[in-house]
C-alpha positions in Angstrom: 0.0 0.0 0.0 2.8 2.4 0.8 4.6 1.7 -2.5 1.4 2.4 -4.3 0.4 5.5 -2.3 3.8 7.2 -2.6 3.3 7.8 -6.3 0.2 9.9 -5.5 1.8 11.7 -2.6 4.8 12.8 -4.7 3.0 13.5 -7.9 2.8 17.3 -7.2 6.5 17.6 -6.4 9.5 17.6 -8.8 10.9 14.5 -7.2 11.8 11.0 -8.4 12.7 8.3 -6.0 14.5 5.1 -6.9 13.5 1.9 -5.0 16.2 -0.8 -5.0 15.1 -4.4 -5.2 17.2 -7.5 -5.8 16.3 -9.1 -9.1 16.3 -12.5 -7.4 13.5 -11.4 -5.0 10.5 -13.8 -4.9 8.1 -13.5 -7.8 5.3 -12.2 -5.5 7.6 -9.3 -4.5 8.6 -8.5 -8.1 5.0 -8.6 -9.2 4.1 -5.9 -6.6 7.2 -3.9 -7.7 6.0 -3.9 -11.3 2.4 -3.0 -10.3 3.4 -0.1 -7.9 6.2 1.6 -9.9 5.4 3.4 -13.2 8.9 2.9 -14.4 11.4 0.1 -14.0 15.2 0.4 -14.5 17.2 -2.7 -15.4 20.6 -3.6 -13.9 22.1 -2.1 -17.0 20.4 1.3 -16.4 17.8 1.0 -19.1 14.5 2.7 -18.0 11.2 1.5 -19.4 7.5 2.0 -18.5 6.1 -0.8 -16.4 3.5 -2.6 -18.4 1.9 -3.9 -15.1 1.7 -0.5 -13.4 -1.6 0.1 -11.5 -2.6 3.5 -10.1 -3.4 3.7 -6.4 -7.1 3.4 -7.1 -6.7 0.1 -9.0 -3.9 -1.5 -6.9 -5.2 -4.6 -5.2 -2.3 -5.1 -2.8 -1.0 -8.3 -1.2 -3.0 -10.7 0.9 -2.0 -10.1 4.5 -0.8 -13.4 5.9 -1.9 -14.4 9.3 0.7 -14.2 12.0 1.5 -17.6 13.5 0.4 -16.3 17.0 -3.1 -15.9 15.6 -3.4 -19.7 15.3 -3.5 -19.9 19.1 -6.5 -19.1 21.3 -6.7 -15.3 22.0 -6.0 -13.9 25.4 -9.1 -11.8 25.1 -12.3 -11.7 22.9 -14.9 -9.0 23.0 -18.0 -8.3 21.0 -19.4 -4.8 20.4 -17.0 -3.6 23.1 -16.3 0.1 23.8 -12.9 1.5 23.3 -12.5 1.7 27.1 -13.3 -2.0 27.5 -10.9 -2.9 24.7 -8.1 -0.9 26.3 -8.7 -2.6 29.6 -8.6 -6.0 28.0 -5.4 -5.0 26.2 -3.7 -3.8 29.4 -4.6 -7.1 31.2 -3.3 -9.2 28.2 -0.2 -7.2 27.3 1.1 -6.3 30.8 4.7 -7.4 31.1 4.8 -8.9 27.6 6.1 -5.9 25.7 7.6 -2.5 26.6 5.3 0.2 28.0 5.8 2.5 25.0 4.6 -0.2 22.7 1.6 -0.8 24.9 0.8 2.9 24.8 0.9 2.9 21.0 -1.4 -0.2 20.9 -3.7 1.6 23.4 -4.1 4.5 20.9 -4.4 2.1 18.0 -7.1 -0.1 19.6 -9.1 3.0 20.6 -9.1 4.3 17.1 -9.9 0.9 15.5 -12.8 0.2 17.9 -14.2 3.7 17.5 -14.0 3.4 13.7 -15.8 0.0 13.8 -18.5 1.5 15.9 -18.9 4.7 13.8 -18.4 3.3 10.2 -18.6 -0.5 10.4 -21.5 -2.9 10.6 -22.4 -4.8 13.8 -21.3 -6.9 15.3 -17.7 -5.9 15.7 -15.3 -8.0 17.6 -11.9 -7.5 19.2 -9.4 -10.3 19.6 -6.1 -9.9 21.4 -3.2 -12.3 21.4 -0.2 -11.8 23.8 3.0 -13.7 24.4 6.4 -12.7 25.5 7.7 -10.0 23.2 4.6 -9.8 21.0 1.0 -8.5 21.1 -1.5 -8.7 18.2 -4.9 -7.1 18.0 -7.7 -7.7 15.5 -10.7 -5.4 15.3 -13.2 -6.8 12.8 -16.6 -5.6 11.7 -19.0 -6.7 9.0 -18.6 -3.5 6.9 -16.6 -2.9 3.7 -14.0 -0.6 5.3 -12.8 2.7 3.9 -13.3 3.3 0.2 -10.1 5.3 -0.3 -7.3 2.9 -1.1 -4.8 5.4 0.6 -6.8 5.7 3.8 -4.3 6.0 6.7 -1.3 6.5 4.4 -2.0 10.2 3.6 -3.5 12.8 5.9 -7.3 13.3 5.3 -8.3 16.4 3.5 -8.7 19.6 5.6 -12.5 19.4 5.3 -12.5 15.9 6.8 -10.0 16.8 9.5 -12.3 19.7 10.7 -15.0 17.1 11.3 -12.6 14.5 12.7 -13.2 12.1 9.9 -10.3 10.0 8.7 -7.9 10.9 11.5 -8.0 7.5 13.2 -6.4 5.5 10.4 -3.9 8.3 9.9 -3.0 8.3 13.6 -2.6 4.5 13.7 -0.1 4.7 10.8 2.0 7.2 12.7 2.5 4.9 15.7 5.5 2.6 16.1 3.4 -0.5 15.4 2.6 -2.7 12.4 -0.8 -1.8 10.9 -2.6 -3.9 8.3 -6.0 -3.2 6.8 -7.6 -6.4 5.7 -10.7 -6.7 3.5 -12.6 -10.0 3.2 -15.9 -11.5 2.2 -16.9 -11.4 5.9 -16.0 -7.7 6.5 -13.1 -5.4 7.3 -10.3 -6.0 9.8 -7.7 -3.7 11.3 -4.7 -5.7 12.6 -2.2 -4.1 15.0 1.1 -5.7 16.0 3.8 -4.7 18.4 6.9 -6.4 19.8 9.8 -8.5 18.5 7.5 -10.6 16.3 6.6 -7.7 14.0 8.4 -7.5 10.7 
């Protein structure tokens, strides 16, 4: 999502960036490179337009792989919980597992994710929290479709939206020192937050 969004972010500036990828990277990675970069440069320095390039509105992105920790039973499961109840469950589950600064970032993230599910998603929404030594994962899932804007969270919302408070939650989550994944599926929309040594 970042590789796709950055083209739109930079389009109004006289800037070109060069992203370096090893030609022997996995095919899945090279496919995304070709779909998120309008131009490709060969090892010999030959520049050509990418035939696979997709603009940010068309880019489908990668499937977010589940974290292995998510295969275990969650430490907490809540349905239609308030942000306060979700934060309390997070504190109980995460205490002593990861540094306090990471817990604080997750507290902000879970609040925004739950408030978004309540305001924009479809009931029921559920919160699942996994915690082990050095890693905490949160999933906030609702039955809605999620944000329409493919760059939601990666760029600041327009001034008009900011004045009303709309769109700031996903933007805030992406500013925190945690891994944020937005996952769309047939059963709804999920925000997954991860912190600790297990995050990539």
